[in-house]
N, C-alpha and C positions, 0 to 999 in steps of 0.2 A: 396796338395802335394802328399800324399799317399792315397790309396783307402781303406785301412783297419786300425781299431783302434790299440782301443787302446789295483931310481938310483940317487942319491941325486943331483949332479950337473945338470945332464940332465933334471931331473924332475923340478928343480927350474927354469931353463931357459924356459922350456915348459910352466910353469904356468905364468911366467912374460909376455911371448909373447901372450899367449892365451887370457888374459884379454882384450886387445885392439881388438883382432880378434873377441871376443864375441860381443863387442859393434857394430863392423862393420857388423857381421852376423845378429844381431838383426835388424839393419837398412835394410839389404837386405830382411829379412823375412817380415818386416812390409811393405816394398815398393812393393814386388813382390809376396808374398805368402799369406798375411793376408786377401786378398779379398775372398779367398776360406777357409782358415784355421783360425777359430776364436781364440780369446785369451783364457786364462786359464779358465777351468771349473773344479770344484772339482770332485774327483773320485766318491763320493757318488751321486752327481747329474748326472754324466755320467752313473753310474750303473742304476739309476732310469730311465733315459732317454731310454737306450737301452734295458734293461732286464725287465722293468716293463711297459713301455709305448711305446715300439716299435718306438722310435725316434720321437714320437709326442710331446714330451715336448720341445725339443730343435731344432728339424728338421735339424740336421746336415747333410750337403752334403759332408763333408770331415772331417778328424780328427782335433781336437783342437791342439794347439801348444804343450800342455803338453802330449797329447796322442802320438804325433810324437816323442817327446823327450824320452818318456818312451819306445816306440817301438825300437828306435835306441840304447838306452843305457842300458835298464834293462829287456826287455822282453826275452822270451825264444828264440826269433829269433834275438837278439841283434847283432849289427855289431862290429866285431873286438874283440881283447883281452883286457879286462879292466886293466891288469897289464902292458900293453905296450902302453901308451897313444900316443906316437909319431906315431907308426905304425897304431894305431886305427884311428887317425885323417885322415890318408891317405885312409884307407879303407872306412871310412864314406864318405869322399869326393868322392871317386870313386863310391860308391853305389848311392849317391844322383845324380850324373851326369848321371849314367846309368839309374836310375829309372825315373828321371824327363824328360829326353830326349826321353825315350821309355818306358812309363808306361806299366806295365805288371802285371796282377793279380797274376801270379805265382811267381813273383819276389818281391811281397809285404811282409813286415815283421810285419804288424799290425794284430790285432785280426780278424781272419777269420770269426768269428760268426756275425760280424756286417758289413761285406763287402757289403751286399745287400742294405744297406741304403745309400751308397755313389754314387755320380755321377761318370761317367767315366772321368778320368783325361786326359786332352789333353797334348800333348807334349809341353815342354818348351824349346825345342831346339832353340838356338839363342837368348833366352831371358835372360839367365844367363851367365856371363863370368866365366873364370876359377877362378878368384879371388872371385867371388860370391860363388862358390861351396866351396872354402877353408873357407871363412868366415862363411858360413852356417854350415859347419862341426863343427867349434869351438862353434858356437851358441848352437847347440844341445848338444855338449859334456859338456858345462858349464851351461846349462839351469837350472839343478836342484840345483847346488850350488849357483846360483843367485836367486833361489827361496827360500831364507832362511827366508822368512816371508810368512804368509798366504796371498793368493791373494784375491782381491776383488770378491764379488759375483756379477756376471753380470746377471741381470734379463731380459731375453728376452721372458719369458713365465711365467707360473704360479709359485708361490713360496709358501713356508710354513712359515708363520709368527711365528708359535709356535716353529718350529725348530730354527729359528733365535734367539728367546727369550731364549730358552733353552741353546744355545751356549753362549749367552751373560751372562746369569746367571752362567753357569758353569765356565766360564773364568773370571768372575767378570769384565765385560767390558760394556761400553756404546755401543750404536748403532749409526752409522753415515750413512745416506742415501744421496747419491750424485745424484741429478737430472740433467740430461744432455739431449742433443738431437743431432741428426746426423748432422744437419746443423748449429750447434752453434759454431761460430768462437772463442768466448772467452773460451768455454769449451776445444777446441783443444789446444788453447794457454796455458791454465792453466795446462792441462794434460802434455804438453811438458815442461813447465818452472817450474812447482811446483810438481805435483803429480807423475812424473816419477822418482824423486830423491829417492835414497834408504833411506836417513835419514828421509824423510817425510813418506815413506812407513813403515819404522820401528816404527816411532812414532804413526802412525795410528794403526798398528797391535798390539802395546803394550796395547792400551787402548780402541780400538773399534772393533766391528764387522762392516765391511765396505761393503756397498751395493751400487752398481752403477745401476741406472735405466734410461733407455732411455724413456723419457716421451712421445715420439712420437709413441712408440710401445706398451706401457702398462701404467696402472695407478700406482700411488705411493702407497707403502704399509702403513700400520698402520694409515689409514685415513688421511694421510698427505696432500691430495688434499685440505682439509679444510684450511690448513695453507699456501699452495703454492701460491706464488705471481706471477706465470707465468713467472718467470725469470730463465734462465739457463745461467751459472751453479747456482745451489742452494745446500747448504749443511744443512741437518737437523740432529740435535742431539737428541737422545732419551735415556731414561734410560734403564736398563737391563730388565725392564718389558714391554718395547715398548711404554712407555709414553713420549709424546713430551716434550722437555726441551726448545729448541730454534732453530733458523734457521739463516743461513748466506747466503743471496742471493747475487749473483754477483761473479766476478772473483777477485782473491786475489794474492798478491805477496807471495813469499816463506816465508819471515819473518813474514808477517801478518798471513799467514795460520798456521804457527807453533804456534803462539800465540792462534789462534782459537782452535787448537787441544789440547792445554794445559788448556784453559779457564774453561772447565767444569769438569776437573779432580780434585777430592777432595783429 
């Protein structure tokens, strides 16, 4: 999408309206933007990728979704006045339409130091409707508040097992490794019907360091290949030292998966 990184009554009405618009904007982003802009990547991983490994860790061709949200809402080049959300929504909507229909390096708001790593963005003129731009503006405005839990670690490249263990021990959490693959129908179904729900995400974040691994792109961490039954989806539970406890191969209903999440908590 971008080429560079990373009043009581009225306010109440704004928030009530925006929540549904956020969900619609999320759908637009996933359908029309996510092919170029990947999902959440932690700030520490992004710093390592760009400033230590010259983008060879993640090989990003465009900013991640959280990089976009940060640039629009919180960066030094942020769009609009944070104290006037109604006007800000309009300004963000106008910026998105202007930029996406006529991408211009000089009109970008993301971190100029990593521009060199990105592909040239083609125009999306005619691909997004006026409603799409409105919904996308709400999506970015509310992205951070809907990110009230830590996001999954998506491993598309090398990772640091020691860092994962340190985080698990520091936060007194177990480790859950989700094995998936790009062509796995039941993975997509479970992600939509189970893993996408906030109550599930919150339950995961409360007790686990959650790691998502595409097994078609890389191997499983912590020697889990020895336990792996070649079934996706599969969920592995490890203790805070990275030692295997158990695994749950296959797709699960929401109620069953909630029981799984609670099963290993002492």
